[in-house]
N, C-alpha and C positions, 0 to 999 in steps of 0.2 A: 450540771450545776444546777444546788437545789433554787428553787423559787423559794423566795421571799412572801409570798402566798401560801408557802406551809409552814414554810421553822423561820420560828421566831428569832430571832438573833440576840433575843435577850436571854441567858442563861439565870440560873438556880439550884439550889444546893435543897437536894428530899436527902432525909438521915447525912450517911456519909458521901453519895453522890453525886454527883454536878451535873446535870442532863438538860438541853432543851426542851421548849416547848415544839412538838407538831403539831398544826393547827389542822385544824376543817377545811372544808371547802372557801370560808369566807372569807380567809388566812389572817394576821395577824389581828392576835386579838381574842384570839375566837379556839382554845385550844380544843386537840383531841387527845392528845396527851400531855404528861408532865415531865416528864423523866427520860426520853430520846437520849442516845450516848453516840447511836450510830445512823447514818443515814446509807443506802446504796441502793444505787439503780442499778436493778437485774439486768444482765442483759439477755440470759435462757432461760430455761428450767432446767437444767442443769444446774446453771451458775447460783439461781435462786436455793437448789440443796446446799449446793460449798456454802451457803451466806447460811443457813441454818442450820447444818452440819456446825461450823465455827463459832456461831453466837453460842450454841446448846453448850458446847467443848470450856465456854467463858465462861457458864452460868447467865450467861443473859436470854433476859424476856426477847422475843421475835410477835412483832404483826407485819402484814403484807398490808401496805396502800395502795390503792390503784388510782384513778381519776377522784375518785372521793363522793361522800354521800350521808355525810355523819356534823349531826351540829351539837353533839353536848361531845364532854367530855370525859366518855366510853371506849373508845377505841382502845386500848391497850389498856393493862395494871398501871400500878406511879412505880413498881418496879422500876430497876433499870431495861432500857427495852432496845432493841435496833428496831427500825424502820428499814422494812428494802419493797421496795417502791414497783411493781412488774410492769411497766407504764409503755415499756420502751422492749417486752418480753409480748409482744404482740401478732405472731403470724398466725395467720387462715389460709387454711389448706384443707386437702380431700373433699371439693365440692363434686358436692355428686347429687344434682337436682331428681336422677331417677332414683335412685335409693333412697332423698330425701333428707340426705345428713351431711354437715361440713363440719369440719373441726377445725379449733381457736383455742388462743395460748389468757394465759392470766390477762392479757393489761389490754382486749380488745372493749372495744365501747365500742354497745349501739350504734355509734353514729360509722363507725367504721365497719362493721358489719351489716349496714346495713349498704351502705353504699358500695361494698366490694357485692355482697345479691343480688342489687338492683341492674348492673353491669351485667350479671350473668342469667339474668329473667327472676328473678326467686324475692322470696320473702323471709324472713323467720316470724313468721304466725303472732300472735295476740300478746305472748310472751315481753310484754315492752313495759321496760319504765324510764327512767329520763334520760336523755340523750347523752350526759358527759360522766357517768358512769358506767365503768366496767362489766362485761357480762359475770364475770367469773365473782366480783364485791354484788352483786346483785345475788347469784344462785347461793354464793356462802349467805347474804344475810335474811334469805327467803324473801326475794321483791318479787313485787307483783302487779297487777295493769287490770285495771277496772274492767271485768268481766265477767257474769256468772254462766256463761255458754260454752266461755274456750275455756281452754287449759290460763291463767291469766297467771299464777306464778311461773315466774323465768325458768327454775328447774321443769316444771310440767313439760317443758321441750329440751330435759336433756336426758339422751342415751345411758352416755357414762361420763369419768373424767378419772383424772391425775392430779391426788392431792400428795406434797413435798408433806410428810414427816417430821416427828420431834427430831429423827436421827439422821434427816437427811433422804429417806429413804422415799421414791418416790413409785404409792401405790398405787393401783389401778382399779377402779368400783364399777360394776353395769348395773345398770339401774335393774332395781326389785323388790318391788312392794314388800315382799317377805323376810327381806333378809334385815338383821339389826344396823348395817354396817351403811348400808343404803339410805336408810331414813335420819344414820344421824349424820352423813354427807349432805345430804340434801338439804337439810340450812345451819351449817355449820358453825353459824357466826364466829369462821376460821379460828377457831377453835380444837382441831384435828390437826391441820398444817393447810397450808399452804395450796388455796385451786388454781391448779398450772393448766391444765389444758382441759376440753370442754369437748363432746363429741352432742354435733345442735340437733334439732329438726329443720329441718329449711321448705317450703312449700314455691309451688308453681309463683310466680309476683299476680298481682291483683291492683287498683285503683281501689279506695274506700270513697266513700258517702258520707261525709260529717252534715251532722245537720242536727239545730238548736230550738229550744220551746221556755220560752219563760213560766215558771208556774207557780199560783199562788201555795204561800206554804203550808195550807192545810190542806191541799193534793198530794202532798208529801207524806205528811206527817202522819193524815189519814185513809190515805192512797194504800193499792196496792203496789210495791215497791216494787214487787219481785217484775210482776207486766210489766212494768216501766224501766227495768233493765235489761229481764233474764235475754227477751226473745232479740237482742244486738250479738254483733259482735265482740265492741264495747260497745261500756255508757255510764255514764257519773253521774254527779247534778255538783251545781256547787251554791253554795247557801246564803245568804244577806240576809243575815239575823236580823238586823236595822230597817230594814224595806219589807220583811216575813216575806221574800222571792226565793222562788230555786230559778239558775238556770238550769235545764234537761237536758245534757249534751250524749247525744248516740252515735255509732257507729255503723256499718257495714259495707259488707266489700261487692264488688259491681263489676262487670265486664271492663275489660283492658279499654274495649274500643266507645262505652256510654260516653262517653267526655273527655273535650282538648283540654280538659285543662287540669294542672297541678301545683294545686293546692300545698301552699309549705307553711304548715304552723311554728307556729313563737308563743312561750308563756309566759319568755322572763325579756325578750327582747326591751332594749328603751332609748329612746332618744336623753343625751345631756336635759337639754330645757325642762324634760318630762320628768328625769331623776330627782332638778334641783327643787320644781316645784311639790315633789309629790312627797321628797323628806322635810323638805320646810313644814310645809301642811301638818303630815306627820308626827316629826317632831312636836308641833305643838298642842298635838292631840295627848303627851302624856300628860298636858295642867288643860286642855280644855277641850272636852269632850263635844261639841259642838266643829272640831276641823275632827274628829273622826267622826260624825253623821254624814259632815259636807264628802269626806275622802271617799265613803261608799258608796254616795250618792253617786263621786264623779268615777268610779271603778267600775261601775255596774252599768253606766252608760256607757263607756269604753268597751265593753266586755258584750254589748248588745249584739254589734257589729263580730263578723268573725277576725279571729284573733291569726288572718290566714294573709299571705300574699300568694300572688302566681309567682311561680318559682318561676318559670320565666323571664317574664322582663323586670319581676321584685316587685310589681303595684299589685297594692291592697285590694283583696277580694272586700266587697261591700256585701252582699247577701249570701241566704242560702241557700242551700246546701253548697256543701264547699267538695270539691272533686281531686282527687291525685292522689299520687301512690301510696302505697304500705306505707311505710315507716314516715314517708312528707308530713302526709296528715292527721299519723294516731302520736307521734311526737314531733317530728322537726327538729327544732335546734332553735339557730340564730339568724336573725336577718344581718344581710352583708355588710349595712349600713350602719348596727349596731351594736349596743354591747351588754351584758348582763345587768341584770338589776344588780346585784353584788358588787359593782366593780366601781357604781355608782354609793356602795354605803348604805345604798337600801338591803338592809337585813334581816335578817327574823328568827324569830325564838316558833319551835314547833311541839305539837303535842299529836301523837298519831295510836289511838290504839284501834282494835279487832275485833268487835263481837260477833253472833250467830244473825242468821238474819231471820231468824223467827225472831230475834228480838229487836229487829230496825226499830219499827214504828214507835214501841214503847223506848228505846234510845232516846230517836229524838226529838220526841215529845219529853223527853227529861231535861235534856239541854235546854229545850224550850223554854221548863220549868226555872232554869238558874239561870236564863236572860232577865226570865219576866220578872224574879226574884228581887233582881237588880233593879228593874223598872221602877217597883212599888215602892223600894228608896229613890227615883228620880233618877237615878243612875241608867242611862239608856247604852248600853252596850253593841258594839259593831265590829264587821272583820272588818282589818287594818292589812290585808292581805288584795293583792289586785284582782283578783280571780274571785275571793269569795272563799267561804270553808270549803275544803276537796273534799266528795262524799262520794269514795270508790268501793268495790266489790271483787271477791275471791270467787272465784271455782275452787272446790272444793281438792287438797290433792297432802295425799298420805307422809307426814314422817314427823317428826319428835318435837321438833321446837316450829316451825311453822304458823305464821298465825290461820294460814286457811285449813287446819288439820281438825282431822274427825276422830269419834271414838273415843273420848277421854270421857276421865275420871270425871268429869264436872255435870255428866247429867244431860246438858244443853247436848241438841241434836243440831253439831256442825257439820251436820250433812246437804245442808239445802244452804250451801255457801256463806260466805261472811259478807258484812258490809266494815266497812273502815271509818271512822270520824276522825279526817286528819283536821287540825287547825294549825296555820300557819299565824302567828301576827305578830308584826313592825318592831323591828328591838328602836324605841329612841335613841338618835348616837347623842343625846344632851342630858345631865347630869347622871344618874345612879344606872340611868339604858332601864330603868323597872318604867313596866308599860302602866295608861292610867286605870289605875282602879286593877294593881296588879294582885290583888286579893283573889279577887272572883277566877282568874285561870287554875290556880294553886286550889281555889274550892273545887269548880269545873273538873281535875283530875280526879281528886279523888274521891270526890261525890261519884263519880263515872267506874272508878277502876275497882271503891269498895262495896258498889250495888250489882255490878254486872258481870258475868265472868267473862270480862273482858284481855289481849291478852294484846304487848305492845310490839309495836313496831320496831324493832334491835337498833334502829341508830336515831328514832328521830324522838326519843325520850333523856328525862334527865335520870342521873341516879338518884334521886328520887321518887319516880314513878313508876322503877325496875325494882325499886325496895319492897313499894310498896304491892305492885304484880305478880311479884312471885307467889302470893298464894291463890293467883286461878290457875296457874300454869299446874300439869298434869304430874304427880311428882312419880309413876311410873316409869312415864318416857324421858323425866331427868333422870331417871335415872339408870335406862335404859340406853341413852344418852352419854354419864358417864362411865359405862361400863367398854364403851365404843372409842371414846375421847381417854383413857387410863391406858387402852392399847395404845395410841396415836401418839402420846403423848403422856406418859407418866409422872414429869418431873414437873407437869405447868411451863413448857414453855413457849407457847404460845396462848399465856394466861392476858386474861383482859377480866375490868373490873365489870362486867354484865358475867363471866363465868364466874367467877366472886357471888357476885349477886344471887344465882339461883343456886351458889352451895356445891359447883363441881372439885373445889378443892379440900371440903370441908375434909 
């Protein structure tokens, strides 16, 4: 049965066809696709191939859907589209810790694989993203983890993959960074077909040590960012612009016997009382900037203590550092007695752009200038996200469309790694849902895209941002990607708005 969080019951006409709205993970009212004619729950890789072949024979578009990591209406094209859900195609097999590999199917999430590996004394390394996204989806969109030292793109841990192409054929691709087929498949955006199987790297399990410090804003903007981030297995910043502070979070592997603590992290868990209080205050922030100032103060205070519980007792952990098993500390999930923020109508807009590390300080200072320009008008902007503005990092990885690729024609040195500016903001439930001083956010995005050689995150930006950012993409990489796309999908069966914007169907 289809989830009402994913499929809206409201239908409408586009041209001559009647389609349903397919929603993002936020549920009804947050469209990812506008013209969905069918939704199929695939049961196997062979079934995915059959469904693709059938849809293509009827002239329909096809898009795969996993657990969901989509914010805007860019998942499909606006033409009649068949959604193939991969959630039930989730086998894990061929576990071989000595060889350092395991096989997973399209719908396997990080949470599923982490549990599977942990009971077998293994983990998947630092190529991690949110607990509620499929590994195949992460590879398709070029997802990342905050690391300059370790392979941070999820595809950095992929040895081989199978993709169902537009004819329903299952194509096998081995990792080879001298092969255009691999470079296209490594961040395919689902435009080559459905990523259906992956051979992944695994490692002996470890514990992780997590530490957090508070820094003055100048210590980051004028500081050695690489020295703060680079030495660690993974690290990131949370920026609080109203307070002019950064939280610096860093993690490192430690021996299993270093601590008995079993910390479990959650970024998204919330109680009903907390949710109602936050929503009420932030909704008023649409009209009263003082509510946003107060909200940042509250969130900043909450984020001082670890957002961890002891997994064996579910009791809060009060002091840094925190120790726990690999996945539990790096990502975690939901606390057992709480629900995610979006279940309480605490939803957001987002903007995420990647920049070369060589421009990191310059980019952050430019953002500060834009905040300060508003302050001169007595408009003091804040972060309205519970943990601040997320500043993430990525080790270079070679492919055509990834945020961390290098050797591009823009003349920038991406070989030192990538800094990602990830700016989630609260979406008011009231009125037109626009934020306080809405134009600031539009201006910020436009300035960054126009003034820096930045690359968009493929599921965290609007159509307008993608259109504006195309000029920053390497034209030769796009042409080489298109050549592979035309082999896998010559008729645009897997067409999407993003593919259209970057010129793959001209």
